[in-house]
TORPAVEX-318038 format. One record per residue: residue in one letter; chain; x, y, z of N, C-alpha, C in turn. Coordinates in steps of 0.001 Angstrom, whole numbers. Each point is the difference from the previous one (the first is absolute). Layout:
<rs>
A_A_X_Y_Z_X_Y_Z_X_Y_Z $
...
</rs>
This chain:
<rs>
M_A_7777_5236_22251_-1409_-333_-260_-86_-1272_-835 $
N_A_-929_-862_325_-176_-1257_-729_-990_222_-1137 $
Y_A_518_271_-1226_-875_315_-1130_-756_-1220_-490 $
K_A_586_-1185_174_-708_-1216_-388_-1253_-166_855 $
K_A_117_278_1283_-1164_-57_886_-1024_1049_-395 $
L_A_474_1154_-399_-899_1076_-414_-842_-413_-1198 $
L_A_616_-692_-954_-711_-380_-1219_-980_-1135_228 $
F_A_430_-1037_731_-782_-1223_35_-830_-196_1266 $
D_A_337_664_1102_-720_-245_1237_-1158_953_208 $
G_A_37_1157_-660_-1102_933_113_-17_754_1314 $
G_A_1071_-132_797_0_641_1298_422_1446_-48 $
G_A_1048_298_-768_471_1371_-93_995_320_1090 $
V_A_284_1273_136_1020_485_913_-663_542_1251 $
S_A_593_-253_1162_-573_484_1247_80_1513_72 $
Q_A_-837_594_841_-25_1447_147_1299_502_599 $
E_A_683_-849_746_1232_437_661_1173_130_-953 $
E_A_-133_-619_-1197_1112_21_-946_86_1355_-675 $
K_A_1094_671_119_161_1370_-486_827_37_-1276 $
I_A_-247_1025_-821_850_243_-1153_1306_593_494 $
S_A_1128_-494_-485_1291_495_458_214_1449_-420 $
I_A_880_667_737_315_1390_-325_563_91_-1406 $
E_A_808_-990_-385_606_18_-1333_-1063_-94_-1077 $
T_A_-1047_-799_223_-1084_-126_-970_-740_1318_-145 $
I_A_-264_649_1128_-695_1283_-35_798_1017_-807 $
E_A_1310_-31_185_846_949_-711_3_-258_-1500 $
K_A_-249_-1269_-410_6_-332_-1418_-1336_271_-672 $
A_A_-1046_218_780_-1323_263_-563_-87_1409_-564 $
N_A_-810_133_-1061_-271_1307_-607_1262_707_-485 $
Q_A_951_-788_-497_1233_562_-546_-53_-20_-1533 $
P_A_647_954_-677_5_8_-1472_631_-1284_-549 $
I_A_-597_-535_-1061_535_-1196_-636_1300_343_-734 $
Q_A_987_-881_141_1261_156_-718_-107_-761_-1322 $
F_A_-252_736_-1078_-165_-630_-1305_1346_-287_-648 $
D_A_-29_-927_-946_1193_-348_-774_-105_650_-1366 $
G_A_830_991_-256_-23_657_-1300_-1240_848_-182 $
N_A_-634_-141_-1161_-1126_845_-387_-1300_-523_591 $
F_A_-235_300_1287_-1182_-475_721_-143_-1517_-152 $
G_A_1111_-695_97_2_-1434_-232_73_-820_1278 $
L_A_-492_-1236_-84_143_-991_1058_839_-1138_-556 $
E_A_1055_-356_708_907_-1051_-449_178_-1027_1102 $
R_A_-170_-1270_-343_188_-1084_978_1479_-151_302 $
K_A_357_-22_1291_1398_-92_421_222_-1290_781 $
F_A_1208_-576_-158_330_-1266_631_1289_145_795 $
G_A_98_-761_1090_1210_-11_802_1076_-866_-642 $
E_A_1183_13_602_1130_-761_-542_-269_-1499_22 $
K_A_-770_-465_966_-263_-1425_136_-1331_-404_-637 $
G_A_-491_833_-914_-1251_-333_-660_-1190_475_798 $
D_A_-1136_-621_-225_-1224_488_612_-1019_-1134_54 $
Q_A_-617_-190_1160_-1076_-985_142_-1089_584_882 $
Q_A_-1232_-86_-478_-1160_487_725_-920_-1176_317 $
H_A_-619_40_1182_-954_-1035_409_-1366_649_202 $
Y_A_-1032_-690_-487_-1332_591_20_-1064_-1000_432 $
G_A_-1111_550_460_-1254_-734_123_-973_571_-1009 $
L_A_-704_-874_-694_-888_417_-1083_-1409_-508_261 $
V_A_-982_871_-191_-1417_-367_101_-701_483_-1263 $
I_A_-737_-880_-684_-782_383_-1176_-1437_-457_220 $
L_A_-931_938_-120_-1419_-288_216_-758_181_-1306 $
F_A_-756_-1038_-405_-824_31_-1201_-1469_44_420 $
E_A_-765_909_-588_-1413_141_365_-869_88_-1257 $
E_A_-1152_-665_68_-986_100_-1072_-1359_-443_523 $
E_A_-999_843_-129_-1387_-309_369_-110_-611_1393 $
G_A_647_598_964_-99_-478_1371_912_-1156_344 $
L_A_661_-580_-992_955_-1077_247_1394_590_119 $
W_A_815_-594_856_1371_482_123_936_-1181_243 $
H_A_1200_147_-480_1051_-994_177_1295_750_296 $
E_A_687_-435_1023_1188_703_451_1216_-920_-30 $
I_A_1082_485_-590_1253_-746_-93_1057_721_818 $
K_A_816_-770_736_1088_588_771_1240_-879_-118 $
Y_A_1139_632_-66_1254_-731_130_1134_979_269 $
E_A_1125_-544_417_1197_797_205_990_-309_-1114 $
L_A_828_978_-330_966_-193_-1077_1212_889_214 $
S_A_1060_-319_-703_1187_851_-10_317_386_-1435 $
V_A_567_1197_-159_420_516_-1300_1475_371_122 $
T_A_844_-667_-774_1446_193_99_550_561_-1307 $
Y_A_767_1079_105_646_591_-1177_1226_-823_-355 $
L_A_92_-446_-1268_1101_-850_-456_1047_756_-806 $
G_A_-299_1209_-423_949_773_-791_-535_317_-1387 $
L_A_914_450_-869_-350_374_-1362_336_-1125_-967 $
N_A_-822_-155_-1043_344_-946_-1059_738_724_-1131 $
E_A_244_-695_-1097_756_594_-1105_-710_1193_-604 $
E_A_-1308_14_72_-771_1117_-549_-118_1157_987 $
Q_A_683_-128_1149_-35_1024_1055_-1383_165_604 $
N_A_-766_-1093_-19_-1269_-40_719_212_-692_1340 $
F_A_-910_229_938_91_-602_1317_-488_-1445_-20 $
L_A_664_-852_795_-449_-1368_223_-365_-159_1473 $
W_A_-1121_-706_243_-494_-198_1353_-352_-1470_219 $
Q_A_163_-455_1237_-453_-1339_370_-1141_116_991 $
L_A_-1110_-677_-302_-1174_-12_872_-116_-1370_639 $
D_A_-164_-15_1309_-202_-1246_739_-1234_136_880 $
R_A_-850_-988_-22_-1087_-47_971_556_-600_1281 $
T_A_-127_727_1095_588_-419_1271_-1036_-563_962 $
S_A_-1207_-168_-468_-1056_-673_773_-892_-706_-1006 $
P_A_-847_-908_463_-1028_-517_-909_-915_1130_-464 $
V_A_-746_-237_-1077_-1015_940_-464_-1319_-416_634 $
Y_A_-684_942_624_-1198_-307_759_-1221_664_-624 $
I_A_-1157_-653_152_-1238_584_-517_-1176_-316_918 $
N_A_-635_1053_463_-1300_-98_670_-58_-914_1223 $
E_A_1127_-408_541_33_-797_1225_-780_-1312_-126 $
V_A_-97_-506_-1201_-701_-1263_-247_933_-939_-742 $
I_A_170_-1206_515_902_-951_-640_-564_-413_-1356 $
P_A_812_53_-1068_-482_-402_-1321_-517_-1437_12 $
E_A_-1134_-213_-634_-605_-1320_-13_-45_-611_-1394 $
L_A_-118_840_-1019_-90_-528_-1353_1339_-547_-474 $
L_A_-56_-982_-851_1206_-565_-591_800_1069_-729 $
A_A_-713_920_-667_677_1065_-741_878_839_911 $
D_A_-489_278_1217_766_801_950_1256_-732_463 $
K_A_-147_-1285_276_1144_-782_464_1061_-131_-1092 $
L_A_-461_-185_-1226_948_-53_-1112_726_1336_-159 $
A_A_-766_1085_110_600_1327_-141_1011_262_1103 $
Y_A_-253_-530_1190_937_142_1116_1365_-552_-386 $
E_A_12_-1201_-555_1261_-637_-355_632_633_-1239 $
A_A_-823_250_-1011_540_545_-1255_535_1417_191 $
G_A_-605_767_901_432_1381_203_1395_134_578 $
K_A_536_-1078_563_1338_53_585_1103_195_-1039 $
I_A_-288_-307_-1245_1059_10_-1009_426_1407_-414 $
F_A_-802_1014_279_271_1342_-525_982_805_846 $
Y_A_282_-466_1214_882_759_875_1181_-845_441 $
P_A_1197_630_97_314_1409_-213_-261_432_-1446 $
L_A_-490_1226_-145_-330_575_-1296_976_1140_-291 $
I_A_616_-37_-1172_917_1070_-408_-718_866_-1032 $
V_A_-95_1297_258_-666_902_-925_930_1141_-390 $
E_A_-280_558_-1170_750_1138_-535_-908_1219_-27 $
T_A_536_1142_422_-749_1246_-74_865_1082_-638 $
K_A_-662_1004_-507_722_1184_-429_545_710_1238 $
R_A_892_939_-216_554_740_1127_-1042_905_646 $
D_A_-1095_272_-727_-1074_795_597_-949_-854_837 $
G_A_267_-1315_63_-802_-905_809_-1003_-833_-762 $
K_A_-199_255_-1288_-1034_-679_-775_377_-1442_-306 $
F_A_-937_-911_266_197_-1429_-244_168_-276_-1488 $
L_A_1011_-824_-334_240_-391_-1385_-306_-1469_-243 $
G_A_400_-867_932_-272_-1412_-235_723_-908_976 $
V_A_-342_-1294_-86_625_-1049_812_1255_-489_-710 $
K_A_1078_-213_752_1291_-348_-611_454_-1430_283 $
N_A_-714_-747_833_454_-1365_318_-1025_-1059_-388 $
C_A_-535_114_-1215_-1003_-958_-477_546_-1422_-55 $
N_A_1247_-153_-391_582_-1346_-75_85_-649_1382 $
E_A_359_790_1008_62_-537_1357_-1384_-428_470 $
I_A_-1010_767_-341_-1376_-336_378_-403_-1336_-625 $
R_A_362_-187_-1261_-324_-1270_-666_722_-1173_658 $
K_A_1246_203_430_747_-1070_675_-661_-357_1332 $
R_A_-477_1013_700_-695_-278_1264_-1277_-795_-247 $
W_A_-697_318_-1091_-1234_-712_-319_282_-1482_-231 $
T_A_1108_-312_-618_357_-1396_-253_64_-788_1307 $
K_A_543_618_1029_106_-677_1301_-1352_-34_716 $
V_A_-692_1124_18_-1282_76_696_-1035_-893_-679 $
R_A_102_-103_-1311_-944_-816_-771_-18_-1442_508 $
V_A_1162_-543_318_95_-1373_491_-744_-144_1320 $
D_A_186_981_886_-690_-52_1293_-1513_80_-174 $
I_A_-439_855_-930_-1438_147_-237_-584_-1297_-551 $
E_A_708_-638_-942_-482_-1262_-577_-90_-1093_1061 $
N_A_959_14_939_3_-1032_1043_-1095_225_1041 $
Y_A_-402_1249_178_-958_325_1057_-1442_56_-493 $
F_A_-189_557_-1210_-1355_204_-506_-351_-1057_-1043 $
E_A_-1256_-412_11_-490_-973_-968_-1247_544_-678 $
G_A_-371_-625_-1110_-1246_360_-649_188_807_-1278 $
T_A_-1112_161_-726_17_679_-1299_344_1473_128 $
Y_A_-569_655_1035_233_1435_138_1486_293_217 $
A_A_651_-767_870_1423_199_261_822_-239_-1262 $
A_A_-359_-1010_-758_725_-299_-1238_-132_1152_-997 $
K_A_-1207_548_-122_-211_1131_-904_773_1233_469 $
Y_A_16_217_1311_707_1149_567_1491_-94_-325 $
I_A_569_-1171_209_1423_-211_-274_291_204_-1481 $
H_A_-865_-551_-851_190_143_-1445_-63_1468_-415 $
L_A_-939_742_581_-133_1415_-325_1234_777_437 $
M_A_520_-300_1190_1223_658_461_1176_-341_-902 $
D_A_85_-1248_-419_1069_-401_-914_-24_853_-1267 $
E_A_-1197_168_-558_-135_756_-1249_316_1481_195 $
R_A_-556_589_1040_144_1448_180_1419_407_383 $
L_A_638_-809_824_1339_379_450_1056_-144_-1092 $
M_A_-356_-662_-1099_937_-96_-1122_270_1370_-613 $
E_A_-939_921_149_113_1317_-617_319_1060_1046 $
D_A_1056_760_-262_336_1108_887_-1144_1001_95 $
N_A_-723_163_-1092_-1057_1004_-46_-1081_-260_1048 $
F_A_-282_-1279_285_-997_-325_1008_445_509_1368 $
I_A_1264_-211_329_529_449_1292_-17_1525_67 $
Q_A_368_644_-1109_3_1467_-17_-1402_560_219 $
I_A_-986_-613_-655_-1387_469_152_-469_-165_1436 $
C_A_356_-1115_634_-403_-237_1388_415_1149_899 $
F_A_1221_484_-185_502_1025_905_-300_1416_-476 $
R_A_-325_149_-1273_-514_1307_-429_-1396_233_573 $
E_A_-674_-1094_376_-1335_104_590_24_-223_1511 $
D_A_1177_134_595_152_-164_1439_-161_1358_678 $
W_A_-877_79_995_-313_1286_623_1199_607_706 $
F_A_752_-824_718_1168_539_680_1029_521_-997 $
I_A_317_-809_-1005_1001_392_-1005_-373_1321_-652 $
Q_A_-1245_117_-440_-415_1176_-756_-170_1246_870 $
T_A_-66_-178_1311_-104_1143_895_1358_398_552 $
Y_A_754_-971_447_1319_274_591_989_496_-1051 $
F_A_7_-648_-1157_941_374_-1059_-670_958_-979 $
Q_A_-323_1168_510_-542_1073_-817_1094_1016_-312 $
S_A_-224_792_-1013_961_1049_-386_-174_1207_921 $
I_A_651_-59_1172_-88_1107_949_1331_732_166 $
Y_A_1100_-615_-449_1321_621_144_341_738_-1292 $
K_A_-395_1249_-66_120_771_-1235_-43_1482_340 $
N_A_118_827_-1015_-92_1446_183_-1461_448_-44 $
Y_A_-370_835_960_-1326_595_25_132_1466_-429 $
N_A_-1106_660_-263_104_1398_-423_123_917_1224 $
A_A_73_1288_-264_194_966_1087_-1163_0_973 $
Q_A_-1177_-416_-463_-1168_-102_880_-45_-1345_727 $
L_A_1028_-826_-254_159_-1309_642_-1134_-962_-332 $
N_A_-462_35_-1258_-996_-976_-427_190_-327_-1475 $
L_A_-552_-1126_-392_19_-459_-1384_-1330_-676_-290 $
E_A_-346_-94_-1281_-1187_-742_-402_419_-1174_-862 $
E_A_-410_-1201_402_379_-1218_-710_-1229_-877_-217 $
Q_A_95_-908_-976_-1034_-995_-249_483_-1321_596 $
L_A_-631_-489_1056_438_-1200_693_-979_-1142_-236 $
V_A_537_-1202_-159_-813_-1192_-256_242_-1003_1122 $
F_A_-1074_-616_498_87_-970_1082_-779_-1258_-366 $
P_A_190_-1111_775_-581_-1289_-399_-1515_-65_-86 $
N_A_-723_897_678_-1455_-131_1_-665_604_-1224 $
L_A_770_504_-936_-580_679_-1150_-224_-946_-1168 $
D_A_-1081_239_-729_-252_-710_-1246_1099_344_-993 $
P_A_410_-965_-847_1052_291_-984_-287_1213_-880 $
M_A_-1274_338_-188_-355_1133_-850_50_1324_751 $
A_A_160_-48_1323_2_1235_784_1247_819_-311 $
L_A_-142_1303_63_1116_900_-276_881_210_1226 $
G_A_-485_-377_1159_780_144_1215_-565_1074_911 $
Y_A_705_212_1103_-377_1051_941_822_1257_-301 $
K_A_-690_1071_-372_666_1288_-189_328_536_1386 $
T_A_1282_19_342_412_183_1386_897_1216_177 $
V_A_-309_796_1007_876_1091_425_875_-533_1133 $
E_A_1312_18_-220_963_-445_1001_653_1230_614 $
S_A_-73_145_1300_537_1188_655_916_-381_1155 $
V_A_949_878_285_951_-184_1089_-258_1076_1046 $
N_A_-138_-416_1242_-121_973_1080_1341_720_146 $
P_A_32_1340_-31_1276_730_48_723_-93_1332 $
R_A_-698_-454_1056_619_-104_1316_-244_-1392_575 $
T_A_873_-425_889_-170_-1305_631_-1274_-30_829 $
N_A_-580_-1190_145_-1250_-111_749_278_-40_1502 $
H_A_-1036_-329_787_115_130_1450_967_-981_631 $
F_A_395_-1087_-721_1040_-849_563_1282_48_-833 $
G_A_182_1116_-713_1284_286_-624_274_-709_-1303 $
A_A_-1029_-491_-674_191_-742_-1246_-511_797_-1193 $
L_A_406_-433_-1177_-414_610_-1259_-1320_-629_-435 $
Q_A_-918_812_-513_-1327_-505_-338_-388_342_-1436 $
L_A_-450_-1028_-744_-528_175_-1351_-1492_-284_11 $
Q_A_-747_743_-824_-1435_-218_-130_-338_-284_-1464 $
H_A_-850_-997_-239_-533_-287_-1329_-1518_147_36 $
Q_A_-545_708_-974_-1446_155_-109_-382_-179_-1454 $
G_A_-766_-1081_-301_-288_-318_-1392_-1466_-214_-292 $
I_A_-368_213_-1257_-1358_-235_-496_82_-973_-1165 $
L_A_-869_-1016_-18_-5_-990_-1070_-409_643_-1318 $
E_A_775_-259_-1034_-334_465_-1342_-337_-1200_-863 $
Q_A_-1115_76_-710_-460_-1073_-860_-209_519_-1410 $
D_A_-84_-945_-951_-336_412_-1359_-1509_260_-78 $
E_A_-480_358_-1165_-1404_385_-149_-961_-1174_161 $
I_A_494_-1218_-171_-865_-1180_82_-270_-379_1453 $
N_A_1034_9_837_-137_-415_1390_-488_1157_858 $
L_A_-945_-291_882_-626_1036_819_385_-96_1471 $
A_A_992_-816_322_394_-163_1398_598_1287_549 $
T_A_-193_209_1284_632_1108_709_911_-585_1073 $
G_A_936_792_452_900_-514_1019_1006_1031_446 $
G_A_783_-375_984_997_907_529_1135_-741_666 $
Y_A_1035_737_323_1204_-548_634_598_1072_887 $
Q_A_399_-386_1191_732_917_854_1032_-789_800 $
A_A_1130_633_273_1064_-692_716_852_1002_761 $
K_A_579_-502_1061_968_763_776_1252_-855_158 $
Y_A_1137_537_-418_1288_-663_161_794_759_1063 $
I_A_533_-719_984_864_590_1018_1410_-534_-221 $
L_A_959_911_-193_1374_-372_-320_950_483_1082 $
S_A_1114_-706_130_1076_480_850_521_1326_-551 $
P_A_196_1012_829_495_1281_-503_1440_-63_-477 $
V_A_730_-1047_369_1415_-123_-370_169_-928_-1197 $
S_A_-356_-1295_170_199_-976_-1077_-1119_29_-1024 $
K_A_-1128_582_343_-1222_5_-818_-619_-1389_-133 $
A_A_418_-933_848_-614_-1331_7_-1446_110_449 $
I_A_-859_-850_-554_-1413_-4_376_-157_-575_1396 $
Q_A_-683_745_876_-294_-465_1351_-1466_-396_141 $
M_A_-859_614_-787_-1423_-297_116_-714_395_-1288 $
I_A_-1000_-783_-373_-908_345_-1098_-1421_-299_461 $
I_A_-896_929_-220_-1430_-257_151_-648_415_-1318 $
A_A_-601_-945_-696_-562_276_-1327_-1383_-614_-126 $
E_A_-806_613_-853_-1377_-465_-195_-417_220_-1449 $
W_A_-657_-1003_-580_-498_73_-1369_-1468_-412_7 $
W_A_-796_588_-845_-1377_-444_-145_-462_222_-1440 $
V_A_-797_-942_-468_-594_68_-1337_-1471_-368_143 $
K_A_-878_797_-581_-1430_-272_90_-621_5_-1388 $
E_A_-642_-1096_-328_-798_-92_-1226_-1377_-491_427 $
I_A_-228_-1308_-57_-1240_-550_562_135_-85_1524 $
T_A_1140_-516_435_314_-45_1426_1311_751_225 $
E_A_289_277_1249_1254_682_339_989_-992_579 $
K_A_1198_13_-543_1094_-811_526_1035_940_611 $
K_A_491_-399_1144_939_857_719_1167_-829_518 $
V_A_1194_547_-111_1205_-643_518_726_999_888 $
T_A_393_-446_1184_772_829_914_1293_-719_338 $
L_A_1118_695_-123_1316_-570_297_661_823_1096 $
K_A_526_-696_1010_751_653_1076_1322_-728_188 $
L_A_1073_757_-91_1348_-555_153_713_802_1087 $
F_A_573_-708_983_697_660_1096_1345_-668_235 $
T_A_1005_812_275_1284_-569_348_-106_-760_1311 $
T_A_708_-1113_104_111_-720_1266_1403_145_571 $
D_A_822_823_-652_1317_313_533_-143_1019_1123 $
K_A_926_-23_926_-10_984_1075_662_1277_-473 $
L_A_-767_1066_-23_502_1305_-420_105_873_1241 $
S_A_1204_281_417_207_639_1297_-570_1407_67 $
N_A_-67_676_-1145_-393_1408_52_-1316_278_-692 $
E_A_-803_-1050_-252_-1252_209_-708_-1133_-719_702 $
K_A_-1167_550_-91_-1171_-517_709_-1114_-270_-999 $
L_A_-453_-1244_-63_-1061_-361_-929_-1359_228_629 $
P_A_-1035_251_-837_-1339_143_531_-490_-1279_671 $
T_A_-958_109_882_-415_-1149_797_-1450_-392_-233 $
N_A_-553_356_-1158_-1425_-249_-213_-259_-1233_-856 $
I_A_939_-959_6_-163_-1218_-786_-414_-1140_922 $
A_A_-1167_-546_-227_-476_-1124_795_-17_-1246_-852 $
A_A_589_-1081_508_15_-1254_-750_129_-1148_983 $
A_A_-431_-1181_-437_62_-1161_871_1435_-457_171 $
S_A_259_-727_1066_1331_-527_247_430_-897_-1145 $
I_A_1260_121_-386_497_-744_-1162_-51_-1510_247 $
E_A_95_-398_1268_-30_-1436_282_-1347_-625_-335 $
N_A_-1051_810_-67_-1342_-526_-239_-405_22_-1463 $
L_A_888_497_-867_-350_119_-1403_411_-1246_-751 $
V_A_-499_-123_-1232_267_-1203_-772_463_334_-1399 $
F_A_599_-959_-651_682_219_-1261_-878_-260_-1209 $
L_A_196_813_-1014_-535_-291_-1332_874_698_-1006 $
D_A_442_-697_-1024_761_624_-1068_-663_-430_-1300 $
G_A_-920_771_-487_-731_-381_-1191_-1072_1007_-291 $
N_A_-913_-339_-887_-982_992_-422_-1440_-482_120 $
K_A_-235_-975_885_-1372_-471_186_-351_37_1474 $
T_A_-1186_419_297_-459_24_1377_-254_-1409_505 $
N_A_111_-153_1329_-299_-1310_561_-1483_-175_281 $
K_A_-799_959_-460_-1449_-102_193_-684_-735_-1145 $
S_A_523_165_-1189_-631_-649_-1141_1032_-198_-1089 $
E_A_-299_-847_-939_945_-283_-1077_232_1227_-872 $
K_A_-1024_841_-141_144_1224_-774_-778_1096_711 $
G_A_678_1054_349_-673_1041_767_754_1308_-51 $
F_A_229_573_1196_600_1327_91_1344_79_-715 $
W_A_879_-952_277_1338_66_-586_-37_-171_-1510 $
G_A_-897_-824_-447_-123_-173_-1441_-383_1284_-717 $
N_A_-759_847_687_-401_1274_-592_1161_990_-48 $
W_A_884_-101_973_1129_950_35_1152_-475_-867 $
F_A_269_-1285_6_1159_-529_-710_-477_-1003_-1033 $
K_A_-134_460_-1228_-558_-862_-1039_1112_-652_-797 $
</rs>
């Protein structure tokens, strides 16, 4: 099955395509836990690399902006602290709304965004993101890209943009903050590889990029389905309610579904949704699907999206509709 076509073409699988006998046999089977109702990420002798297609949709007051790109996640091994190291590569341009960026800010962001990848990140063994580990390499890339930007772009705005990047990239903390507020990072690198209780659920306080710094987070029940789903994979469910202090009156919620390989426990799919409502309601939806060919697993076919060839790139935090608008409200 062509999973890349499934994600980006919106066509789905033909009626003639059948689930294999082996897949049927793997469905509705008891989960094989590691230790005390635990989930543990497992790697082969030659390491591990996953390829994905990612779609993130931002909505507010009838406006929507959609980002898509493909990426790979490669396991690099353990560091001295016995934490996991991963390399992230974007394997396609980043696309938004099928409209070519027109503002100078968008074009600058296109070039400047190239410096962050390949990105090396550190996580706990339970999957939780800890930080970026190749800040020096990112700064070296900026030195080279900076020359190209200066040669191509002219004017006061470009000069200010370059100066601002020079200042911010001097500090590791700026790079760390950028990726602590990255939707993919904070969703993919969650603490899911851990021990659950006998009822196969836990309650945790989770924080995501759309929350005000004063927010307490989403009080979330994380549960594991005790049996494999209809295509033989392991399924996790997250259901959360926004908790605020007494001053803030916003309401909100979070829900997510993680689909994992029953053997390696690698993530094959994530569908997640967040919403916060105060004066207006803001909503974010994230969909991540493997683009690797999985011989014994069948992905759902209800994802409709435009052809990737027709999409356009943007790597930044401003909409191409106005100098300050939707993106400015989400990423301050």
